[in-house]
RODO-2510 file (C-alpha; in nm, 4 decimals, decimal comma):
residues 445
     n   res          X          Y          Z
     1     m     1,9390     2,9829     6,1865
     2     t     2,2132     2,8325     5,9543
     3     t     2,1903     2,8456     5,5909
     4     k     2,1342     2,4507     5,5518
     5     y     1,8214     2,4628     5,7653
     6     f     1,6916     2,7575     5,5727
     7     f     1,7501     2,6091     5,2227
     8     l     1,6847     2,2268     5,3137
     9     p     1,3016     2,2562     5,3374
    10     i     1,2930     2,4645     5,0088
    11     a     1,4901     2,2205     4,8260
    12     l     1,2638     1,9453     4,9337
    13     l     0,9677     2,1020     4,8387
    14     i     1,1144     2,2056     4,4785
    15     a     1,2210     1,8534     4,4407
    16     s     0,8617     1,7198     4,5306
    17     c     0,7201     1,8898     4,2068
    18     q     0,6149     1,7109     3,8929
    19     t     0,8689     1,6425     3,6352
    20     y     0,8297     1,6728     3,2373
    21     e     0,7729     1,2866     3,0837
    22     p     0,8382     1,2504     2,7129
    23     l     0,5549     1,0959     2,5158
    24     p     0,7061     0,9947     2,1686
    25     l     0,5220     1,0190     1,8349
    26     e     0,6801     0,7790     1,5865
    27     s     0,4965     0,8331     1,2526
    28     g     0,6005     0,4782     1,1152
    29     l     0,5030     0,2631     1,3914
    30     i     0,1691     0,4675     1,4584
    31     f     0,1177     0,4072     1,0815
    32     q     0,1876     0,0392     1,1044
    33     q    -0,0454    -0,0397     1,3940
    34     i    -0,3214     0,1824     1,2363
    35     e    -0,2975    -0,0291     0,8967
    36     k    -0,2928    -0,3684     1,1022
    37     q    -0,5926    -0,2757     1,2867
    38     r    -0,7815    -0,1302     0,9733
    39     q    -0,7205    -0,4855     0,7940
    40     n    -0,8257    -0,6834     1,1283
    41     n    -1,1399    -0,5259     1,2576
    42     l    -1,3659    -0,6777     1,0155
    43     k    -1,2164    -0,9941     0,9294
    44     e    -1,4222    -1,3099     0,9612
    45     m    -1,7124    -1,1166     1,0010
    46     e    -2,0067    -1,2711     0,8294
    47     n    -2,3334    -1,0700     0,9007
    48     f    -2,2966    -0,7085     0,9489
    49     s    -2,5880    -0,5870     1,2039
    50     f    -2,5854    -0,2258     1,3049
    51     t    -2,5362    -0,3702     1,6966
    52     q    -2,2062    -0,5061     1,5620
    53     a    -2,1092    -0,1728     1,3929
    54     a    -2,2130     0,0386     1,6933
    55     e    -2,0081    -0,1998     1,9247
    56     l    -1,7028    -0,1994     1,6698
    57     m    -1,7149     0,1924     1,6497
    58     s    -1,7260     0,2473     2,0228
    59     r    -1,3951     0,0200     2,0691
    60     n    -1,2061     0,1503     1,8019
    61     n    -1,3060     0,4900     1,6840
    62     l    -1,0195     0,7303     1,7534
    63     q    -1,2135     1,0613     1,7668
    64     l    -1,4294     0,8999     2,0424
    65     k    -1,0927     0,8064     2,2159
    66     a    -0,9472     1,1678     2,1931
    67     i    -1,2730     1,3211     2,3858
    68     k    -1,2817     1,0546     2,6351
    69     e    -0,9008     1,1748     2,6943
    70     q    -1,0070     1,5425     2,7121
    71     y    -1,3062     1,4596     2,9506
    72     n    -1,0277     1,2842     3,1953
    73     g    -0,8242     1,5602     3,1967
    74     f    -1,1286     1,7941     3,3420
    75     k    -1,2187     1,5243     3,5563
    76     n    -0,8625     1,4793     3,7175
    77     v    -0,8795     1,8728     3,7387
    78     a    -1,2361     1,8421     3,9308
    79     a    -1,1051     1,5781     4,1713
    80     i    -0,8389     1,8219     4,3097
    81     k    -0,9594     2,0578     4,5235
    82     t    -0,8720     2,4063     4,4716
    83     p    -0,5554     2,4770     4,7194
    84     l    -0,4625     2,7456     4,9496
    85     p    -0,2652     3,0024     4,8162
    86     n     0,1177     2,8785     4,8668
    87     p     0,2835     3,0152     5,1646
    88     t     0,5796     3,3128     5,1380
    89     i     0,8951     3,2814     5,2943
    90     e     1,1505     3,5644     5,3187
    91     a     1,5229     3,5876     5,4368
    92     g     1,8042     3,8339     5,4093
    93     a     2,0476     4,0263     5,6162
    94     a     1,9770     4,3665     5,7719
    95     i     2,2637     4,5948     5,7418
    96     g     2,3339     4,9002     5,9899
    97     r     2,5420     5,1978     5,9369
    98     r     2,7402     5,4277     6,1435
    99     i     2,7100     5,1778     6,4318
   100     s     3,0033     5,1932     6,7030
   101     s     3,2414     4,9084     6,7536
   102     n     3,1483     4,8108     7,0973
   103     t     2,8085     4,7327     7,0065
   104     a     2,6443     4,4248     6,8455
   105     a     2,6983     4,3142     6,4867
   106     t     2,6039     4,5760     6,2241
   107     t     2,4749     4,2965     5,9914
   108     q     2,1935     4,0765     6,1239
   109     p     1,9754     3,8030     5,9332
   110     f     1,6092     3,8192     5,9254
   111     i     1,3307     3,5782     5,8162
   112     s     0,9816     3,5760     5,7626
   113     l     0,6919     3,3610     5,6706
   114     g     0,3636     3,4711     5,5491
   115     f     0,0177     3,2960     5,4702
   116     t    -0,2973     3,4233     5,2717
   117     i    -0,6420     3,2996     5,3955
   118     p    -0,9293     3,3598     5,1736
   119     l    -1,1817     3,5030     5,3585
   120     g    -1,5073     3,4505     5,0988
   121     p    -1,6145     3,1344     4,9332
   122     r    -1,3481     3,1893     4,6140
   123     l    -1,1967     2,8419     4,6530
   124     k    -1,5308     2,6981     4,6639
   125     r    -1,6830     2,8884     4,3970
   126     n    -1,3561     2,7873     4,1642
   127     d    -1,4297     2,3962     4,2594
   128     e    -1,7608     2,4544     4,1442
   129     l    -1,6728     2,6032     3,8349
   130     n    -1,4021     2,3004     3,7736
   131     k    -1,7023     2,0384     3,8312
   132     a    -1,8996     2,2444     3,5753
   133     l    -1,6406     2,2107     3,3275
   134     e    -1,5922     1,8517     3,4143
   135     h    -1,9693     1,8066     3,3514
   136     q    -1,9416     2,0036     3,0396
   137     a    -1,6712     1,7895     2,9051
   138     w    -1,8651     1,4528     3,0046
   139     n    -2,1657     1,5942     2,8310
   140     n    -1,9247     1,6423     2,5207
   141     v    -1,8441     1,2565     2,5436
   142     v    -2,2059     1,2058     2,5445
   143     m    -2,2928     1,4092     2,2630
   144     d    -1,9871     1,3216     2,0535
   145     h    -2,1015     0,9668     2,0922
   146     r    -2,4552     1,0339     2,0107
   147     e    -2,3682     1,2088     1,7149
   148     l    -2,1034     0,9362     1,5871
   149     n    -2,4005     0,6899     1,6599
   150     l    -2,6533     0,8948     1,4213
   151     e    -2,3452     0,9373     1,1692
   152     l    -2,2981     0,5501     1,1801
   153     r    -2,6668     0,4893     1,1407
   154     r    -2,6890     0,7433     0,7981
   155     a    -2,3927     0,5732     0,6602
   156     y    -2,5159     0,1980     0,7524
   157     i    -2,8667     0,2697     0,6295
   158     g    -2,7172     0,4743     0,3188
   159     f    -2,4954     0,1777     0,2326
   160     s    -2,7802    -0,0839     0,2576
   161     l    -3,0098     0,1136     0,0512
   162     t    -2,7501     0,1714    -0,2163
   163     k    -2,6512    -0,2043    -0,2298
   164     k    -3,0191    -0,2813    -0,2629
   165     l    -3,0575    -0,0465    -0,5491
   166     q    -2,7522    -0,1788    -0,7053
   167     l    -2,9180    -0,5448    -0,7142
   168     a    -3,2353    -0,4036    -0,8468
   169     q    -3,0393    -0,2004    -1,1298
   170     n    -2,8648    -0,5229    -1,2160
   171     e    -3,2102    -0,7023    -1,2835
   172     v    -3,3240    -0,4496    -1,5043
   173     a    -2,9817    -0,4411    -1,6986
   174     n    -3,0346    -0,8183    -1,7355
   175     t    -3,3888    -0,7743    -1,8973
   176     l    -3,2624    -0,5076    -2,1051
   177     q    -2,9747    -0,6897    -2,2439
   178     l    -3,2022    -0,9958    -2,3237
   179     t    -3,4436    -0,7362    -2,4891
   180     k    -3,1722    -0,6336    -2,7026
   181     k    -3,0708    -0,9693    -2,7856
   182     t    -3,4117    -1,0646    -2,8974
   183     s    -3,4588    -0,7621    -3,0816
   184     t    -3,1535    -0,7891    -3,2846
   185     k    -3,2865    -1,1317    -3,3717
   186     l    -3,6270    -0,9664    -3,4655
   187     m    -3,4455    -0,7303    -3,6910
   188     n    -3,2199    -0,9462    -3,8677
   189     l    -3,5641    -1,1077    -3,9670
   190     g    -3,7027    -0,7729    -4,0724
   191     s    -3,9743    -0,7873    -3,7476
   192     i    -3,8800    -0,4504    -3,6261
   193     t    -3,6624    -0,1672    -3,7415
   194     s    -3,3370    -0,0666    -3,6351
   195     l    -3,4832     0,2480    -3,4787
   196     a    -3,6476     0,0188    -3,2156
   197     l    -3,3328    -0,1468    -3,1263
   198     n    -3,1470     0,1769    -3,1085
   199     g    -3,4116     0,2948    -2,8336
   200     i    -3,3152    -0,0217    -2,6467
   201     s    -2,9484     0,0406    -2,6519
   202     m    -3,0113     0,4171    -2,5380
   203     q    -3,1893     0,2913    -2,2299
   204     i    -2,9307     0,0543    -2,1174
   205     i    -2,6570     0,3295    -2,1833
   206     t    -2,8835     0,5400    -1,9452
   207     l    -2,8924     0,2840    -1,6749
   208     q    -2,5230     0,1957    -1,6861
   209     i    -2,4636     0,5943    -1,6024
   210     e    -2,7054     0,5421    -1,3262
   211     q    -2,5062     0,2376    -1,2171
   212     i    -2,2141     0,4352    -1,2074
   213     q    -2,3529     0,6891    -1,0001
   214     q    -2,4971     0,4231    -0,7429
   215     q    -2,1330     0,2753    -0,7294
   216     i    -2,0041     0,6505    -0,6503
   217     g    -2,2781     0,6582    -0,3848
   218     t    -2,1882     0,3383    -0,2314
   219     s    -1,7966     0,4204    -0,2209
   220     n    -1,9161     0,7104    -0,0129
   221     y    -2,1059     0,5328     0,2367
   222     v    -1,8102     0,3104     0,2591
   223     n    -1,5572     0,5767     0,3330
   224     k    -1,7610     0,7104     0,5833
   225     l    -1,7847     0,3540     0,7452
   226     s    -1,4546     0,2664     0,7118
   227     k    -1,3669     0,5822     0,8911
   228     l    -1,5880     0,5269     1,1832
   229     l    -1,5139     0,1545     1,2486
   230     l    -1,1552     0,2352     1,1620
   231     a    -1,1604    -0,0306     0,8833
   232     d    -1,0018    -0,0479     0,5196
   233     n    -1,2381     0,0226     0,2600
   234     k    -1,1947    -0,2882     0,0557
   235     s    -1,3005    -0,5124     0,3899
   236     t    -1,6012    -0,2288     0,4389
   237     a    -1,7160    -0,2701     0,0702
   238     n    -1,7640    -0,6595     0,0806
   239     l    -1,9573    -0,6534     0,3785
   240     t    -2,3504    -0,7547     0,3492
   241     p    -2,5446    -0,5458     0,5638
   242     a    -2,8571    -0,6797     0,7528
   243     e    -3,2236    -0,6226     0,5860
   244     l    -3,3465    -0,2807     0,7194
   245     p    -3,6688    -0,3045     0,9091
   246     p    -3,9941    -0,1499     0,7758
   247     l    -4,0257     0,1921     0,8481
   248     t    -4,3036     0,2914     1,0162
   249     l    -4,2891     0,6138     1,2780
   250     e    -4,5455     0,5638     1,5277
   251     v    -4,4612     0,8689     1,7895
   252     d    -4,6216     1,1588     1,7097
   253     l    -4,5080     1,5301     1,6947
   254     e    -4,5482     1,6036     2,0749
   255     e    -4,3502     1,2821     2,1729
   256     l    -4,0636     1,3952     1,9074
   257     k    -4,0683     1,7509     2,0772
   258     k    -4,0235     1,6190     2,4186
   259     l    -3,7291     1,4050     2,2871
   260     l    -3,5942     1,7125     2,1090
   261     l    -3,6010     1,8829     2,4356
   262     k    -3,4357     1,6016     2,6366
   263     n    -3,1615     1,4903     2,3782
   264     n    -3,1110     1,7265     2,1061
   265     l    -2,7314     1,7850     2,0757
   266     k    -2,7384     2,1603     1,9958
   267     l    -2,9668     2,2113     2,2773
   268     a    -2,7792     2,0011     2,5347
   269     e    -2,4484     2,1859     2,4432
   270     s    -2,6148     2,5440     2,4825
   271     e    -2,7372     2,4452     2,8232
   272     m    -2,3932     2,3420     2,9389
   273     k    -2,2618     2,6885     2,8174
   274     f    -2,5215     2,8669     3,0328
   275     r    -2,4217     2,6322     3,3376
   276     v    -2,0703     2,7196     3,3129
   277     a    -2,1282     3,0695     3,2448
   278     d    -2,3303     3,0715     3,5816
   279     a    -2,0502     2,9225     3,7413
   280     r    -1,8343     3,1717     3,6213
   281     l    -2,0455     3,4572     3,7537
   282     r    -2,0666     3,2946     4,1070
   283     l    -1,6869     3,2954     4,1050
   284     a    -1,6571     3,6598     3,9940
   285     l    -1,8948     3,7509     4,2898
   286     a    -1,6754     3,5520     4,5326
   287     k    -1,3597     3,7398     4,4421
   288     q    -1,5165     4,0486     4,5786
   289     y    -1,4301     3,9098     4,9242
   290     p    -1,0498     4,0002     5,0288
   291     d    -0,7865     3,7473     5,1384
   292     l    -0,6434     3,7541     5,4891
   293     n    -0,2652     3,7889     5,5006
   294     v    -0,1186     3,6423     5,8195
   295     g     0,2540     3,6168     5,8746
   296     i     0,5583     3,5494     6,1303
   297     a     0,8733     3,7427     6,1416
   298     h     1,1887     3,7033     6,3509
   299     e     1,4987     3,9343     6,3195
   300     n     1,7739     4,0808     6,4935
   301     e     1,8304     4,4535     6,4864
   302     p     2,1802     4,5691     6,3572
   303     g     2,3692     4,6869     6,6329
   304     e     2,1381     4,5815     6,9139
   305     k     2,1719     4,2616     7,1083
   306     k     1,8117     4,1683     7,0952
   307     q     1,5889     3,9710     6,8965
   308     t     1,2532     4,0617     6,7566
   309     l     0,9523     3,8253     6,6882
   310     s     0,6256     3,9943     6,4983
   311     l     0,3180     3,8568     6,3890
   312     p     0,1580     4,0730     6,1041
   313     f    -0,1826     4,0712     5,9898
   314     s    -0,3165     4,2632     5,6923
   315     i    -0,6305     4,2614     5,4814
   316     e    -0,7441     4,4382     5,1555
   317     l    -0,9963     4,6712     5,1954
   318     p    -1,2328     4,6542     4,9194
   319     v    -1,3100     5,0129     4,8984
   320     f    -1,2426     5,0933     4,5144
   321     d    -1,1876     4,7522     4,3444
   322     r    -1,4803     4,5104     4,4042
   323     n    -1,4479     4,3256     4,0989
   324     s    -1,7215     4,4957     3,9637
   325     q    -1,5821     4,4699     3,5971
   326     e    -1,5403     4,1136     3,5812
   327     i    -1,8775     4,0795     3,7443
   328     s    -2,0642     4,2731     3,4977
   329     k    -1,8837     4,0967     3,1940
   330     e    -2,0005     3,7572     3,3496
   331     l    -2,3771     3,8601     3,4056
   332     s    -2,3638     3,9819     3,0505
   333     q    -2,2298     3,6335     2,9326
   334     r    -2,4838     3,4570     3,1540
   335     q    -2,7948     3,6300     3,0118
   336     s    -2,6492     3,5727     2,6651
   337     a    -2,6003     3,2141     2,7210
   338     l    -2,9760     3,1945     2,8473
   339     t    -3,0722     3,4101     2,5096
   340     t    -2,9107     3,1728     2,2776
   341     y    -3,0554     2,8538     2,4676
   342     k    -3,4202     3,0357     2,3788
   343     k    -3,3149     3,1220     2,0463
   344     e    -3,1948     2,7663     1,9142
   345     l    -3,4972     2,5983     2,0925
   346     a    -3,7403     2,8349     1,9072
   347     a    -3,5543     2,7477     1,5862
   348     l    -3,5542     2,3691     1,6489
   349     l    -3,8934     2,3418     1,7247
   350     s    -3,9863     2,4974     1,3817
   351     e    -3,7374     2,2604     1,2305
   352     i    -3,8848     1,9456     1,3746
   353     e    -4,2394     2,0431     1,2626
   354     n    -4,1186     2,1083     0,9227
   355     e    -3,9086     1,7588     0,8987
   356     y    -4,2488     1,5884     1,0655
   357     s    -4,4616     1,7206     0,7935
   358     k    -4,2122     1,6283     0,5164
   359     f    -4,1688     1,2971     0,6415
   360     k    -4,5496     1,2323     0,6362
   361     l    -4,5674     1,3523     0,2670
   362     i    -4,2936     1,1365     0,1922
   363     q    -4,4704     0,8591     0,3541
   364     k    -4,7907     0,9141     0,1337
   365     q    -4,5825     0,8632    -0,1425
   366     v    -4,4344     0,5515    -0,0687
   367     l    -4,7883     0,3726     0,0414
   368     l    -4,9286     0,4948    -0,2747
   369     l    -4,6369     0,3520    -0,4662
   370     e    -4,6309     0,0200    -0,2731
   371     n    -5,0074    -0,0058    -0,2259
   372     e    -5,1601     0,1238    -0,5413
   373     l    -4,9447     0,1431    -0,8314
   374     t    -4,7025    -0,1642    -0,7482
   375     p    -5,0004    -0,4024    -0,7312
   376     l    -5,1355    -0,2946    -1,0704
   377     i    -4,8214    -0,3313    -1,2469
   378     n    -4,7663    -0,6873    -1,0963
   379     k    -5,1154    -0,7469    -1,1984
   380     n    -5,0495    -0,6404    -1,5597
   381     l    -4,7335    -0,8366    -1,5675
   382     n    -4,9220    -1,1706    -1,4451
   383     g    -5,1634    -1,0924    -1,7368
   384     a    -4,8809    -1,0467    -1,9900
   385     q    -4,7024    -1,3732    -1,8960
   386     r    -5,0721    -1,5742    -1,9700
   387     a    -5,0777    -1,3458    -2,2930
   388     l    -4,7515    -1,4605    -2,4115
   389     k    -4,8371    -1,8278    -2,3299
   390     f    -5,1392    -1,8013    -2,5846
   391     g    -4,9663    -1,5724    -2,8243
   392     s    -5,1641    -1,2739    -2,7935
   393     i    -4,8582    -1,0471    -2,7385
   394     n    -4,5207    -1,1056    -2,8754
   395     i    -4,1813    -1,1289    -2,6675
   396     l    -4,0921    -0,7609    -2,6965
   397     r    -4,4219    -0,6413    -2,5336
   398     y    -4,3655    -0,8907    -2,2709
   399     l    -3,9990    -0,7690    -2,2006
   400     d    -4,0971    -0,4182    -2,2054
   401     l    -4,3817    -0,5106    -1,9098
   402     v    -4,0990    -0,6843    -1,7422
   403     t    -3,8536    -0,3642    -1,7544
   404     e    -4,1347    -0,1644    -1,6606
   405     s    -4,2319    -0,3485    -1,3130
   406     q    -3,8164    -0,3614    -1,2422
   407     t    -3,7939     0,0151    -1,3233
   408     l    -4,0855     0,0738    -1,0685
   409     k    -3,9163    -0,1449    -0,8287
   410     l    -3,6018     0,0733    -0,8449
   411     r    -3,8485     0,3908    -0,7945
   412     e    -4,0016     0,2233    -0,4931
   413     i    -3,6314     0,1725    -0,3405
   414     q    -3,5490     0,5547    -0,4226
   415     f    -3,8694     0,6488    -0,2560
   416     n    -3,7693     0,4500     0,0536
   417     k    -3,4462     0,6013     0,0451
   418     t    -3,5893     0,9247     0,0548
   419     l    -3,8253     0,8122     0,3431
   420     w    -3,5264     0,6737     0,5449
   421     h    -3,3334     0,9980     0,4775
   422     s    -3,6218     1,2121     0,6276
   423     l    -3,6273     0,9507     0,9112
   424     l    -3,2674     1,0482     1,0026
   425     s    -3,3178     1,4139     0,9616
   426     l    -3,5742     1,3381     1,2428
   427     e    -3,3415     1,1433     1,4514
   428     n    -3,1086     1,4064     1,4079
   429     l    -3,3285     1,6903     1,5664
   430     c    -3,4332     1,4449     1,8508
   431     g    -3,0769     1,3264     1,9365
   432     s    -3,1760     0,9790     1,9557
   433     p    -3,2561     0,7129     1,7483
   434     l    -3,6288     0,6615     1,6388
   435     i    -3,6078     0,2828     1,5154
   436     n    -3,4211    -0,0056     1,6141
   437     l    -3,2403    -0,1494     1,2814
   438     d    -3,1655    -0,4724     1,4299
   439     k    -3,5564    -0,5523     1,4959
   440     p    -3,8267    -0,5497     1,2603
   441     l    -4,0609    -0,3258     1,4419
   442     l    -4,0218     0,0382     1,5500
   443     e    -3,9879     0,1012     1,9281
   444     n    -4,1123     0,4191     2,0668
   445     k    -3,8651     0,6117     2,2960
***
């Protein structure tokens, strides 16, 4: 066998290996692309429903794209069946010594080819592990998408409520300014003292402090929305969100627990860890079985005019090492994963019971405010309007009642904000929405 016939197949095999392909990272170009996208994503958007926000996030969110790319990597690996071990080839020269001159050459070539054939199900179990890792990666995509969707709901609801609260605060501020203007005239006429005017000024300053606090809260929600939608903060702040639907939770605690068991993100992650640990154990058990080594060798003996062809077989006897250490480790890992799943489920069940109880109590507060207190305040305000018309009360007393009514409206919005936050906590535990933000009625899931 000549040298070229020996090295040619090796060279062809090496040439068929994959080569490195550079992927440039040009920060300046990426900056320009992202800035352009952030400025154009919300362009000419008149209405801003939650459905539009969710679709925009699905198209543009970079965190979601990164998770999908990671999944594609696991998917591509799982699509490739675990190959047999590569064959080995040996070649060289056998050199003889103290051989007479009238015999064959003292240096003779030899070549051998060896194959390893797994006898156990190791390759199949490795494929199963890769498939489990693919499922885990896909589960991560779904979980991250759900988590981002829940985060988007929190930001959208918070943005909508803080804007509504700002409008209500502006109404109170306008009334207080009118009250201050009227009080200043009455003080100049000697009808009231400067003490009353100072009291009104203090109310105005206190409200201004609260308005600034709401502006900070709104900017936080704007920032969250901008990140999720890949939009600039200015465009996001100018959006007008759709009116939120009435908040009435019609599912009971048992239904919420079923949703938690089916969709909770932490629970799903723990379950996938258990599935992967089980696949790793099955692979470790498969590694107990030895591989069969088969070969073929051709050689010329130094000093002899004859050729030898041999077909060796070898197998490792599992006498001492049966992969017991790795099996013991994977058994422990699987049991630990199952215990972790049980622990998290128990903790989540307790947490959802607590959150459901809190939601019901906050809901009672809101209903008392809306159904009992607000009608009384409105009734007083209507009576004050008639009394002012007939001169039974003065303008300052009437403006005080208007401010009281508007302040109650502020309180009502704040109570509803607390109720929405409680609902979002339940949604986070259930891992799925409990209300459709683009429809006026709650839908049971």
